N, C-alpha and C positions, 0 to 999 in steps of 0.2 A: 374408827368409822368417820366417815367424810360425808356429808348432808352434799348431795346433787348439785341442783340449782346454786346454793349460796359457796359450796366450797370450802365452806367451813368446817373441821373438825368438831363432831359433835362428842366425842368421847374417846381413851382410846386404854388399854392391856398394855400390859407388859406381862406374858408370861415365860416362866425359866421351863428349862428340861426336867429339873426336879420336880415339876406341876403333873408331869405325865409320865407315863410308860416309858416311851420313846419320841424325839424329836417329832416326826412325821405327823403327830397328835395334838401339835403345839399350835397351828391354824385353828382347827376346831373347837379344839379347847378355849380358845381369846375370844373369836367370832362367839358361841353360846355365851360364856361369861358375860361380852357388852353385851347381848341382846336381852336375856337377864338382867343386867343394872339400868339399863335404859327402859324395857317395860318394866322394873321400880318404881323407877321416875316418870314414869307414868309417858316415855316419852313411844308415841304409837308409827311404828317400824310400817312404813306401809310395801316397800319394798328394798330385797338387797341385792346387791350386786357383788360377786366374786367370779374367781377365776372358777374352773372347771372341776374342781378336785372330788373327787370320787367320795371324801370323810365327809366334805360339805357338803356335796347332794345329799350324802345321807342323817348328816347332823339336822340338814333344812327339814327332811322328811319327819324324824320324829318330832320339830316345833311344833310344827303343821298340824302334826296329828293331837300333841299336847294341844295346842289354841284350838284346836275345830273342838276337840273335847271336851275342853271349858265356852266352851260357844262364843267362842271371839273371833278375829278376822284372820284371814292365813296371811304370811309375807310373802311375799312371789318373789322371789328367785329367779334374778336375774343372769346371764352370764356375761363376763367382760370383753368385750368384744377384742381388744387387743389377745388377750391370752388366747380365743375363737382362730384369732388370723394365722399366730405362733403355729398353733397345733395345724390347721393346713398347712402352712409354708412348709413346716417339718416334714409331713407325708409326703410332699411335693408335690400335689393336685397343683 
């Protein structure tokens, strides 16, 4: 994870295929592991920008539901502009 203003790496996680059922789950697994680890270190994540992966959308819905259940602030989930533009270009719009 990279902090946007300073562009410094805040944390990273290396996921291997044997940690998940199949390789498509690696991105969401890694993201969740980082969120948990940073929150355990009392790092307050206000905004998280990712690609438009369905697994990450689902992950963030679950994370935010859990945060709200514990009376904590939600993490604002945004999408990376580059990935958004790429999807439009691919569609030929």
